[in-house]
C-alpha positions in Angstrom: -15.2 59.7 64.2 -17.7 61.8 66.6 -20.1 64.1 65.9 -18.2 67.1 66.0 -15.0 65.5 64.3 -17.2 64.3 61.6 -18.7 67.9 60.9 -15.1 69.5 61.3 -14.0 66.9 59.1 -16.6 67.3 56.4 -16.2 71.1 56.7 -12.6 71.1 55.7 -13.3 68.5 52.5 -15.6 71.3 51.2 -13.9 73.9 52.1 -10.7 72.2 50.2 -12.7 70.7 47.7 -11.7 66.8 47.1 -8.2 67.4 48.0 -6.9 64.2 50.1 -7.2 65.2 54.2 -4.8 63.1 55.3 -1.2 63.9 55.5 1.2 61.6 53.8 3.0 59.2 55.5 6.6 57.5 54.5 7.6 54.3 54.9 11.0 55.0 55.2 12.3 54.2 58.8 14.1 57.0 60.7 16.1 53.9 62.9 19.8 53.9 61.3 21.1 50.8 61.1 22.9 49.4 64.9 26.3 49.7 65.0 27.4 46.1 65.5 30.8 45.5 67.7 33.5 43.1 66.4 36.9 41.8 68.5 40.0 43.3 67.1 42.9 41.8 68.9 46.7 42.9 69.6 49.1 40.7 70.5 52.5 42.3 71.1 55.3 40.0 71.1 59.3 40.5 72.4 61.5 40.9 75.2 59.7 41.9 78.2 61.4 45.2 78.1 59.9 46.1 74.5 56.3 44.8 75.7 56.7 46.9 78.2 57.5 49.5 76.9 55.2 49.6 74.3 52.4 49.0 76.5 53.2 52.2 78.4 53.7 54.3 75.4 50.5 53.4 74.1 49.1 54.2 77.3 50.6 58.0 76.9 49.0 58.2 73.5 46.0 57.3 75.0 45.1 54.5 72.6 45.1 51.5 75.6 45.5 51.6 79.8 48.0 49.4 80.9 45.3 47.7 82.7 43.7 46.9 79.9 46.9 44.1 78.6 46.9 40.9 79.7 49.7 39.9 82.5 52.8 38.8 80.2 52.9 35.7 78.9 55.7 33.2 77.7 55.5 32.2 74.1 57.7 29.2 74.2 61.0 31.5 72.5 63.9 31.9 74.7 63.8 36.2 76.4 60.4 36.1 74.4 56.8 36.8 76.0 53.4 37.9 74.3 50.7 40.5 76.3 47.5 40.7 74.7 44.7 43.3 73.9 41.0 42.7 72.7 38.9 45.8 72.0 35.1 45.9 70.8 35.3 47.8 67.5 32.2 49.6 66.5 30.9 48.3 62.7 28.3 49.2 60.5 
């Protein structure tokens, strides 16, 4: 400590007695655990008409934009397609 700081510290110590002059320190972290993201895959399967209709409905209710979904993909079953949406979901 510099001379003036030492003198001020000494005077404060005399005033307070032998009490600890250092403020308590806390070992608690002020940081919150960082959220992690995990992929969540949505798969719609059915006729092209019902898959497209569902994708549009999900946009209307604000869940996902039409452009977020994959193009319609054939499933190998007659008259059946699928579309996939992958979202990153926050977890803790």
